[in-house]
N, C-alpha and C positions, 0 to 999 in steps of 0.2 A: 596394652591400652588400645581399644578400638578407636578408629578415626571417625571423625563426625560426619553423620548422615543428617540431611535437612529435607523437610517436605512443606515448609511454610511457603507455598506458592504465591499466596496473595501478598505477603510480605516483599517476595522478590519483584513483584509487579509495582508495588506502591513505591518501593525504594529505587526502583529503576536499577537494580543490582546488576553489577557487571558478572557475565558468565563466560567460563571457558568451555567451549565445545570441542572435546577431543575425538569426535567422529571424523571420518575421512572426509575430504573436501567434497567428493560427490554427493554424500549425504547432507552436508551442510548446505550445499547449493540448492538442494531440493526444498529446503526449509528448515529455518531455525528461528530463534527468539529475537525479539529486537535488540536486547542488550548484550547479545553473545558475539564472541569472536572465535573464529576458528583456528585452533592450534592443536592440530591432530596428533594422536598417538601413532597412527600409521597412515602412510600414504595411500592413494587410491590403488596403486598396484599391488603394495603390501597387503592391504586388506582383501584385495581380489585372491591373491595366492593363499592367503590364510583361510579364506573361505572355501576355496576348493579342497585344501587339506582337511578341513572340518567335515565336508561331506563325505570324503573318501576315507578317512582315517579316524574321525572322531574328535571329541573336545581335547583330550590331553595332547594329542599330536599337533593340533592346531595352536594351542597355547605354547607349546614347546617352540614351534615354527616362528611365531610371533615374536618370541624372546631373542631368537636367533637373528631375525631380521632387524629388530631395533635394539642394538647394543653398541657399545663403544662410542665413537664420535656421534653417530646417528642419535642414540639415546642421550647423550650429553646436550647436543644442540636442541632437542625437544624439551628436556627438562629446563635448559636455559631460558627458552622462550616462554615457558610457563612461569618461571620464577620472575622474569622481567615484567610479565603482565601483573602478576599478584604484587609485586613491589610498587607498581604504579596504581594498582587497583585492589588495596589490601581487603576489601570487603567482598571479593569475588568468590563465587562457587564454581565447581566444575560439573560436567555431566557427559555421559555418553548415551547410547540409544536407550538401555534398560537401566541404567545406573549400576551396572554390574562390573563385568571383567576390565573393560578399558578404563573407565574412569576409576576404578579401584586400583589399577596398576599406576596410573597417573597420580592418584593421591598418594599411594605408597612411596613412589619415587619422590615426590616433592616432600613428603615427611622426612624422608632420608636425607634430603638436602637442607633440612632445617626449616621448612615451611609446611604449616598445618593448614590445609584448606577444607571445608566441607563439600561433600559432593551431593547431588540431588538424589534422593531415594526414589527409584523408579525411573530415573533419568528422564530423557527427552520425551518418551512415551507418556509417562505419568504427568508430567508438567503440561503436555499438549492437552490430554485429556481434561485435565482441570480447566484450561482455558477455554476449551470448547463447552463444557458444562456451564461455566460462569457466564459465557456469552449468551447462552440459551436462557439461563436463569435470569440474568439482568434485563434483556430485552422483553422478556415474559412479564416481569414484576414492575416495570416502570412504564408510565404513559409516555408515548412518543409523539412529539410535534414535528411535523414534516413540512419543510418549506418547499413549496412548489412555485411554478412561474415558468413563463416563457423563456427560451433561451436569451441569455444575455440580460437577464432581469437584475442580475447582481446577487444571486443566492448564495454564492460562496463568499462574496465580500461580506454579507450580512452574517453568516455562519461564524466568521472569523471575529465579529464583535461579541460573541455570546460565550460565557465561560462554560456552559452546560451544553456545547454542541459538539458533535463528532463529525469531522469532515472525511466523508467516505471517499470522495474523489481524490483528496490528498493522500490518503492511505493507499489508493489504488493507482496513484501516479497517472491519472487520466481524467479528461474533462467529461468523459461520459457521452461523447458525441462522435460523429463520423470524422470530425476534425480534431478529436480529443487527444491524440497521441502526443506525448513528449518525446524529446530527443532520448532521454534516459528510459531505460526499459522498466515496464512494470514490475512489480514484485511477483514472486510466484504465488500461487493460490494459497498455499501454507503460510507464507510469510504475511500475506494480506490479512488473513484470518487471525493470526497470532498478534498482529499489531492492532487489529480492531479489538480484540480481547483485552489488550493491555489498556486501551482508550476506554472501553467500557468498564473495566473494574476500577480505574482511576476516577471515572465519572461517578460511580456508585459510592465510592469513599467520602466524596464531597457532598452526599446526601441532597442533591438537587431534586426538586419535584419533578422535573420533566426532562427527557432526553430529547435534544434537538438534532435532526439530520436534514440533509437535503434530499428532495423527492428524487429517487434513482429507480431505473429499471433493475431487473435482477442481475443483469450483467453490467459491469463498468470496465469497458474495454475487454481484456481477456480474462480478467478475474471476475468472480461472481459473489454475491452476498449469499452465505449459506442459507438453505432453504427454510430451516427453523427460524433464523434470525429475520429472514424477509417476511415470513408469515407474522411474526411478532409485530414487525414495524407496520404492516398493512392494518394492524388493529388500532394504529394511532389516529391522530387528527391532522388534516391537512389545512395549511395555511398558504394562500395564494399571494405571492409578491407581484404587484402589479406596477410595471415600469414602462414609461411611454418609449415607442419605437426608436425615436432619435437617441434616448438615452442608451437603449439596449445596444443600437448600433455602435455608440462610442465604447461600450464596455467590451462587446465582442471584437471591435477593431483594436482595442488596447491589447487584448488577450491573444488573439489569433494572427495578428499582424505585428503591432510594436514589439510586444514582449517576446513573442516567438521568434521574430527576426533577430532580435538581440542574442538569444539562445543559441540559434543556429550560427550566427556570425562567430560567437565565442568558441563554439564547438568545432567548426569546420573552415574558418577563416571568412573574410568578408564576401568574396566573389563566390566560392564554393557554397558557402552557407546560404546566401541568398538564392542560388540556383536550386539547392536541395530543398529549401522552404518552399519555393514555388512549385516544385515538382510534387512535394507532399500535398500541398493545397490542391493541385490539380487531380491528384489521386483520390482525394477526399471527395471531389466532385464527381469523379467517375464512378465511386462507390454509391452514390446516391442518384445516378444518371435515370435508372428505371423509375424512380419516384418523381424526379423532376420532369421527366419526359424529355425526348430527344431535343426538341426545338429549344425549350428552356435551358437544357445542359449546354447546348452549343452557344447560346446567347450569353449565358453566365460565364462560360469559359473565355468567351471573347473579352468580356468586361474585366476578367482577372488578367488575362494577358495584355490587354491595353495598359492597365494600371501598373503592371509589373515592368512593361517597357519604359513607362514614364519614370518609375522608380529607378531603373538602370540609368537612364540619361541624367537626371536631375536630383536622385536621392529623395525626392517627394514620395511620401506614403498615402497622402489624404485620399488619393483616387481609389484606393482599395475599399473605402467605406461603401462605395457604390454596389459592389458585389456582396459585401457583408449584409447590406440592408435587404437587398433581394433575397438572399439566402435565408434570413430571418423571416421576412414577410411570406414568402412563398413556399418555403420548405418546411422550417421549423415550426412555425405558429399554427398552421393546420393540423400538423401531425401531433403537436403538444396538446391543442384544444380537443382532438379527438381522444386522447388518452386520458385527459381529465374527466371528460364526458362519461368514459366507460370505468373510471376508477372507483372501486368500492369503499375509498377512504372518505369519510365525511368531511366537508369543507367547513370550518369553524370560523374563518376570517378571511377577508380579502382587503388588501390596501397597499399603499406605498411603503418604502423602506421604514421610515419613522414609525409609522402605525404598526407595522408588523413587529418591530423591536419592542415598542410599548406593550402591545398584547402579549408577546412571549414573556416579558418580564413581570407581568401582573398576574400570571398563571400560577 
């Protein structure tokens, strides 16, 4: 009796089905699917040795070597890990790169241990091709409403109030600015694309009339929106969220100072965390020194340093609002206004948050 093969990739996405990736850790780290866990058939070193054997002696010799490397206690430990995962996640599937040798071996060994698990037909390569094609199709066939606005307008806060929105910055783990880095690293480009594809397919299933995203440049930190998708987004309609400078200062202060400091303290401890935060903000200012101009950069750095000195002495954070406001008014606002002026995307609405929400929900 042949063991089950599956290729209903859409169902995998919609069900957020758990997946066992039996590729080597180095392959998994380069990119994998959002619901996958790495329980490899071979370690990186074992895979490397087998790969050399394949090139020098051919397929049969490589397979024989692989079996000799993964036997006895090693084999038992890997089968045990798969069994444990399947017992906890009985709906799981498994895959390797092309859905052939490695996942076939894992599937057979599990079957011998009394567990039948389907494997992906075509493996990682086929599933990823499906996700890429689905992303292009969905973004081409759906009208996109793009929420723009000056930095600190609350675009991300608004996005999270909409069921038909995809948070690109959230998927990229980056705020999309010179000060946008989080403590935790960004995903790989492949992981970003796959996570975005999952969100787009799940959006399509709900049959919303419009897809809502935040206005982004092609790059979000170190990852980028794939060119076909970005081109499709640019065919959408732009909605400008207008928020007073005072409110934008509060929103940016809460994000860049209050919330960021909390994360830094939790990750590095109070004193080290605060110092690391200050150094990262200073580095952000240095990155935009050319645009600010030397004089403004020196003045803004001094405001930051004074606020940080007060923070260390008293624990008071409010003084940081001074450099946040200057940064918004003198750096981000002129830059964003210029970008909007040059943008090919038609503006269909301008207004404050309540008006923007009402406009989107009436489309």
